[in-house]
C-alpha angles and dihedrals in degrees: 000000000000089000092050093047092046091051091053093047089052090050092052092044094050092043089055091049095244129145121221088254093056093047091049090053089051093050092038093232132115120278092242090057089060091050089050090051093049093048091050092247097119130035123236120247124230091248091051092052090052088048090049092052089057097044096049097030094235132121121257092256089062090051091048089049092244093123121066114237114225113270112230115216121192103209120218123214108299092359115130107168120211120244130208122217092252093056125087107207136180108198113199112200114228093248088057093050089050092050093045092054094048097045089048089050093047089054093048095049090052104042109355093110094058108109094238096052099102129144094280094052090050090053089059097044088053091048093054092044090055100042096041091053092048093049091050101041105018090232134090127263102187098348097208121173110247127194129198117244137156092273096048135265117346126195108231093207096053105096093040090054094043090054090063090049102049116119088359109061099006145358128230121220133179122221144153120265108186102312098335132089107237131199107218129185123209122194124241094192142017120269121262097242092176087086093057124082122222092256093050090050091048095051090045090051093048092053092047093049094047102041113016092090092059123108120240089258094048097049092044090054092045090052089052090065095059115103095229091059093040095051095047122094118244113277090005134113119281109235113232092210093062085072088082089066095058121138118247090258090067106025117109097186131083110231125204122217088260091055 
């Protein structure tokens, strides 16, 4: 049981882009203790479980591996996998996978070399690209599924798609940025921009120009002020439709009196 819980905590930590040092500081314990927990060599106290639910914006059952996580399925052409009632699946159509990859590569080719552009900042750039486009045109660009957590919106499909791109489209490196361990992605090829419309490219560029110089902390705090994130429940999916209730500071659309 300790090993199962430890593995789950490690998953949550890595998905949140945290190092063991960072998680240790959040829990107010020593870094070796985090390593022991993740390796199943030390049990998690009730107080630590409560703290972890707040850090990762999940419930205790999810920490204790009692809740099933959504299974991300990247569909192939003509492939529509069956689903049992017990399974929680997010089926990502092939066209969305392709768009996700090319938008990510476009971002990395433009700003990936900046020292602040780690995994957590990329999460927020993708979120604002998706939600700004949806507000402006009422249709999806990438159409990724984002959940609310303490560090801002997180695209559920990210790691599954990244796994299909490693050493072919991009490489992942870990380095220290200030006192934090940072996951960084470097492109191995240019993005295929032929699949992007002029409107899509314009929105992507607007988000990059406005937000790509923000630090991890700055862009996380900025995302916390956006209505879609504010109105979602912790650990739950962020609703695209809530984008139409944005405040003027975040809205990218000009509304008429009728709207």
